C-alpha positions as CSV (number, residue, x, y, z in Angstrom):
1,M,37.4,-36.1,-5.8
2,V,34.8,-34.4,-3.7
3,Q,32.2,-35.0,-6.3
4,I,33.2,-38.6,-6.6
5,R,32.5,-39.2,-2.8
6,K,29.3,-37.0,-3.1
7,S,27.9,-39.0,-5.9
8,A,28.6,-42.5,-4.2
9,R,27.0,-41.3,-1.2
10,R,23.7,-40.0,-2.9
11,F,24.0,-43.5,-4.9
12,H,24.3,-45.4,-1.7
13,V,21.2,-43.8,-0.2
14,L,19.1,-44.6,-3.3
15,A,20.6,-48.2,-3.4
16,D,18.2,-49.2,-0.6
17,P,15.3,-51.1,-1.6
18,I,12.7,-49.3,0.8
19,R,13.8,-45.7,0.1
20,L,13.4,-46.9,-4.3
21,Q,9.9,-47.8,-3.0
22,I,9.3,-44.2,-1.3
23,I,10.8,-42.6,-4.4
24,L,8.2,-44.6,-6.2
25,L,5.2,-43.8,-4.0
26,L,6.3,-39.9,-3.7
27,K,6.3,-39.6,-7.4
28,K,2.4,-40.2,-7.4
29,K,1.7,-37.6,-4.7
30,E,2.7,-36.0,-1.3
31,M,2.5,-38.4,1.7
32,C,2.7,-38.4,5.4
33,V,4.7,-41.0,7.2
34,G,1.8,-42.9,8.6
35,H,0.4,-43.2,4.7
36,L,4.0,-44.1,3.7
37,A,4.1,-46.8,6.7
38,Q,0.8,-48.3,5.7
39,A,1.8,-48.4,2.0
40,L,5.2,-50.1,2.4
41,G,3.9,-52.5,5.2
42,I,6.6,-51.2,7.8
43,N,6.5,-49.4,11.2
44,Q,6.9,-45.6,11.3
45,P,10.1,-45.0,12.9
46,K,11.6,-47.2,10.1
47,V,9.7,-45.0,7.4
48,S,11.3,-41.7,9.4
49,Y,14.7,-43.1,9.1
50,H,14.8,-43.5,5.4
51,L,13.0,-40.2,4.9
52,K,15.8,-38.5,6.8
53,R,18.3,-40.1,4.8
54,L,16.6,-39.0,1.4
55,H,15.9,-35.5,2.6
56,D,19.5,-35.1,3.9
57,E,20.7,-35.8,0.3
58,G,18.1,-33.4,-1.0
59,L,16.1,-36.0,-2.8
60,I,12.6,-35.1,-0.9
61,K,11.5,-32.2,0.5
62,K,9.4,-32.1,3.8
63,R,6.6,-29.6,4.3
64,T,4.9,-29.2,7.9
65,E,1.5,-28.3,8.4
66,Y,0.6,-28.2,12.1
67,T,1.7,-31.2,13.5
68,W,1.7,-33.3,10.2
69,S,4.9,-33.4,8.0
70,Y,4.4,-34.1,4.4
71,Y,6.9,-35.5,1.8
72,S,7.4,-35.1,-1.8
73,L,10.1,-35.3,-4.6
74,S,12.2,-32.1,-4.5
75,T,13.5,-32.5,-8.1
76,D,13.1,-34.4,-11.3
77,L,14.8,-37.4,-10.6
78,R,15.9,-38.6,-13.9
79,S,17.4,-35.3,-14.5
80,W,19.3,-35.4,-11.1
81,V,20.4,-39.0,-12.0
82,N,21.6,-38.3,-15.7
83,N,23.5,-35.2,-14.1
84,E,25.3,-37.1,-11.5
85,I,26.2,-39.6,-14.1
86,D,27.7,-36.9,-16.3
87,C,29.5,-35.4,-13.4
88,F,30.8,-38.9,-12.3
89,L,32.1,-39.5,-16.0
90,Q,33.9,-36.2,-16.1
91,A,35.6,-36.9,-13.0
92,K,39.1,-37.6,-12.9
93,P,40.3,-40.9,-11.5
94,L,41.9,-41.0,-8.3
95,A,45.5,-41.9,-8.2
96,K,44.8,-44.6,-5.4
97,A,41.7,-45.9,-4.0
98,E,40.9,-44.2,-0.7
């Protein structure tokens, strides 16, 4: 049951269109908040919010250099998604929906 909740939480984080765009941008190169905001056409606080959600789930990593924070992908997402799906398919169903 714990694995199902963890998988659901991670997939929920990835279900946001802005976060998916961030993933695609970070796939190409490491970026700071300002560059991501410019590429996405949204303000920096909104980008920071989405980066925090992705970072909290371990999907991206953060590197700080002086006063700048740079973000990049933390793992091969294709492998992570495949692993999550495998874990989900091996999980036992709940007795009742919670």
